[in-house]
N, C-alpha and C positions, 0 to 999 in steps of 0.2 A: 934573551938578555933583558927585554922589557919587563918581564915578570919578576926577575931578580931585583931590578932597580925599584920597581913598585913596592915589593915586599919590604926591602930595606928602608924605604922612605915612609911607608904607611904603618908597618907593624908596631913600632914603638908607640906611636900616637894612638893607634887603634886599641892596643892593650891598655893604655892609660885611661882613655876616655870610656872604654867599655866597663871599667869599674864604677863609673859614675852613672851608667845607664840603668834604668829599671827594665829588667829582662825577664820574660815569663818562661821561656824555654831553656831547659838546661843545655841543649845543644848550641845555644847562642851565647853561652857564658864563656868568660876567658878560660883557656885551657892551660894545663900545666905544661912544662917542658918535657919532651919525651926522647928517649933513645931510639933511633931508627937506623936500620942498615941502609946505606946509600944504594939507590937503584942502579942497575947496570944499564946505562943509557943506550948502549949498543944494541939492546934487544927491542928498542922502541923506535918507531918511525913517525916523524912529525906529520900531523894531519892539518892543523891550523892553530894559530895562537899557542896556547899551552896544552893542546890536546894531541895525543899520540895514539898510534895503534901498536899493540904488542905483537909478538910473533904469531899469536893465534888469531889476529885480526880484531881483538877486543879493543874498543875505544876506551882510553884512559886519560885522566887529567894529571899533569905533573904538578905536584905540590912541594912545598918546602917547609919542614918543621925545624924549630929551634933545637939544636943538639944539647945534650946534657941531661942528667937525672932530674926527676921531678922536683927535688928539693934544692936544686942548685941555682945559683944566680945565672942570669942570661949571659952567655959569652958571645952571642951574635953569630955563632956558626950555624949555617943552614944546611940541612941534609935533605936532598931531593928524594921523593918517592912518587909512585904512580897509584892513582885511585880510579877504579872503574865505576864508582857509584855516584849517585846524586840523591839529594833528600827531597821528599815531597811532604808538605804539611797538609793534613786533613783535620780541621778543627784543632784540638790540642795534641793530636798525635802526629808523629813523624815516622815515615817509612823510607827505606832505602830502595832505590831502583837502579837499573843499569843506565849509565850515561847514553849508551847507544839507542835507548828507547826514547830519548828526548832531543839530544843535541843534533842539529842539522849542520854538519860541518861546513858546507859551502857558503851558508848565509850567516854564520855566527860572527858577531862583532861585539866589542865592549863599548859601553857608554862612558865617554871621557869624564874624569873627575868624580866617578861614582864606583860603587861596588856592584853595579848592575851590568848585565849583558843581555843580548837577545839574539834570536835567529828568526826565521820566517814563521815559526810556530809557537815559540815560548819566550818568556822573559825569565831571567835568572838573577839571583842575588848571591854574592860570594861573601860569606861571613868569615873574615880573616881572624885567625888566632895562632898561638904559638905552636899548636900541633899541626898546622898546615891549612886549617880552615875547612869550611863546609859549603858546598854549592847547593843552593835551594832552587827549586822551580817556584816562580812567583805565580801561584795558582790564580787564575782569573784575569791576569794582566793581558792587555792587547798589544802585541809587539809592534803593530803598525803605527800606533799613536803614543806609545810609551816614551817618556822622557824624564829627565832629572827634575826633582822638585826641591829647590833651595840648597840642600847639601847631600853628601854622598849616600846617606841612609834612606832618603826619601825619593819616591817616584810617583808619577801620575800618568794616567792615560785618559781617554775621552770620557770614561765613566767612573773611574775609581781612583782613590789615593792609596798609596802603599807605604808602609814603614818596614824597611828591610824586605822580608819575604811575606809579610802579612798585609792583607787587604783591610782597610778601615771600613767595615761593612756599615752601610746606612748613611755614610757621609755624602752629602750632595756636592759634587765637584763644581757645580754652577754657583754655589753659595760659599765656596771654600774661603776661609780666612786663615792665613798663617800668622801665628802670634809670635812675632820676632822677639828674640831675647832682649830684655831691657838693659842688660849688661853688654855693651858693644864689644867687649873683649871675648864674649862667648859666641862662637860661630855655629853652635848646634841648636837645631830646632827641636823642641819637645812637645809643644802644644799646637793643635790646629782645631778649627771648629767650622761649623756652618750655622745656619739660623736656628737649628734645633739641637745639635749635638756638639759635645766637646770631647776631644781625645788627648790623652797623654801618651805619646808615641802611638802604639797600636791598641791601647786599652781605652774603651769608652768610659767616661766619668759619669756614672749613673746619677740622674737627677740634677746635674749641673745646669745652671741657667745660662744658656748660650748667649743671649743678647747682652747680658751684663758681665760676662766672663772676661777677665783681663789679667795680664801679668803684673806682678808687683816686685819692686826692687828694694833691697836693703831692709827686709823684714824676715821674720822667722818662717814665713810662708812665701811661696813663689807665685801664687795666683789667688784670685778671689772673684766671686760673683755677688749678687745682692743678698744672697742667703748664707754663704759659707766661705771659708778660707781653705786653701789647698796647698799641699806640699808634695812635690813629685807625683801629682795626680790623685793623692789621697786627701779626703776631707779631714780637716783638723778639728 
């Protein structure tokens, strides 16, 4: 029941704001609506949270897709189905692995008010979309020290900062600065920096001057440093 409520509350907003986000991976982009055959729940036994075992003992995750053809308007009907895979990012590539190779059922827990979860071995990010979403392994994250950073798409552990399932490589957490939105009605964080590097989401802005980099409001650009102006992380 918790999963159904969370999806109904989060999915409309997640789909709306995902259109505004600069996303590098096709797998993280908003999905179309799909027709799916409802799963037979009687064939699955709950393990923990939204995870279930099928009749063959395979660990699966129950997901919910928006019903309807790809070119139709959303009618908010959810169709449940089971997925036995998890996604792993390696550089710019993404591979599918079996859930049972990663999820430790007894220690699995979700981090409140985020799309993150973890167990004793790994941290995970669940990228929600109309097709039911994709669970990613957050490679390099330390589950013992991992926690939320500002809003639901950001996380931090003792050594690294993460945007969704991506590590911000090279960012010094001891010098981390969050560049809070200048528009107080915007609750989303897009820029972070340390004393040498600036990131827009998970993309490093090459040659940005970190000490002078700041956000700008009510202009055709959203940030600037002593040398350049930037819009959504791109030099103007």
